[in-house]
C-alpha positions as CSV (number, residue, x, y, z in Angstrom):
1,M,0.1,-0.2,-0.1
2,V,1.3,3.5,-1.2
3,S,1.8,5.5,2.2
4,H,3.2,9.0,1.0
5,L,0.7,11.4,-0.6
6,A,3.4,12.3,-3.2
7,R,3.0,8.5,-4.7
8,L,-0.7,9.1,-5.2
9,P,-2.2,9.5,-8.7
10,N,-4.3,12.5,-9.3
11,L,-3.0,14.3,-6.5
12,G,-0.7,17.4,-7.3
13,P,1.8,19.5,-5.2
14,K,-1.0,21.6,-4.1
15,S,-3.6,19.2,-3.4
16,Q,-1.0,17.3,-1.3
17,A,0.1,20.7,0.4
18,M,-3.8,21.2,1.3
19,L,-3.9,17.5,2.6
20,I,-0.8,18.0,4.9
21,A,-2.1,21.3,6.1
22,A,-5.1,19.6,7.3
23,G,-3.2,16.7,9.0
24,I,-3.7,14.5,6.5
25,H,-0.2,12.8,5.4
26,T,-0.6,9.3,4.2
27,L,-3.1,7.0,2.4
28,A,-3.9,5.3,6.0
29,D,-5.0,8.8,7.0
30,L,-7.3,8.8,3.8
31,H,-8.7,5.6,4.5
32,R,-9.6,6.4,8.1
33,L,-11.4,9.5,7.0
34,G,-12.9,8.7,4.0
35,S,-12.8,10.9,1.0
36,V,-15.8,13.1,1.8
37,A,-14.5,13.6,5.4
38,A,-11.0,14.3,4.3
39,Y,-12.3,16.7,1.9
40,L,-14.1,18.7,4.5
41,Q,-11.3,18.6,6.8
42,V,-9.3,20.3,4.0
43,K,-12.1,23.0,3.6
44,R,-12.1,23.5,7.5
45,Q,-8.5,24.2,7.4
46,G,-9.3,26.9,4.5
47,G,-7.9,25.0,1.9
48,N,-9.4,26.4,-1.6
49,A,-10.4,22.9,-2.5
50,S,-12.8,22.5,-5.4
51,L,-14.7,19.3,-6.0
52,N,-11.9,17.7,-8.1
53,L,-10.1,17.3,-4.8
54,L,-13.0,15.1,-3.7
55,W,-12.9,12.9,-6.8
56,A,-8.8,12.6,-6.7
57,L,-9.2,11.6,-3.0
58,E,-11.9,8.8,-4.0
59,V,-9.3,7.8,-6.7
60,A,-6.7,7.5,-4.3
61,I,-8.9,5.5,-1.9
62,S,-10.6,3.3,-4.1
63,G,-7.9,2.6,-6.6
64,L,-10.3,3.1,-9.7
65,H,-9.5,5.4,-12.7
66,W,-11.0,8.9,-12.1
67,Q,-13.5,8.4,-15.1
68,E,-14.9,5.3,-13.3
69,V,-15.1,7.3,-10.0
70,A,-16.7,10.1,-11.9
71,R,-19.4,7.9,-13.7
72,K,-20.1,5.5,-10.8
73,Y,-19.7,7.5,-7.7
74,R,-20.2,11.1,-8.3
75,T,-23.8,11.5,-7.2
76,S,-23.2,9.6,-3.9
77,L,-20.2,11.5,-3.3
78,L,-22.1,14.6,-3.6
79,L,-25.0,13.4,-1.5
80,A,-22.6,12.2,1.1
81,L,-21.1,15.7,1.1
82,E,-24.2,17.6,1.3
83,D,-25.4,15.1,4.3
84,A,-22.0,15.6,6.0
85,E,-22.2,19.5,5.5
86,R,-25.8,19.6,6.9
87,R,-24.7,17.6,10.1
88,A,-21.8,19.9,10.7
């Protein structure tokens, strides 16, 4: 299992910096939080994250190609994000 963020696909230097600033340093951290919670943690830390980061986090966790994530999981991720924001 890849442990360092720099080795993860679809996460460029800016995304990696936002994750690190939010206390997310490894793939294990991402797995523990899940893509939605990790995305919200970045946003709470003041990260200027777009939804593209949410998709990239799901790709990193699932190992799926980004197009497959976008096609199969986009709606469920958006609903989970909306639910988590409403609960916060």
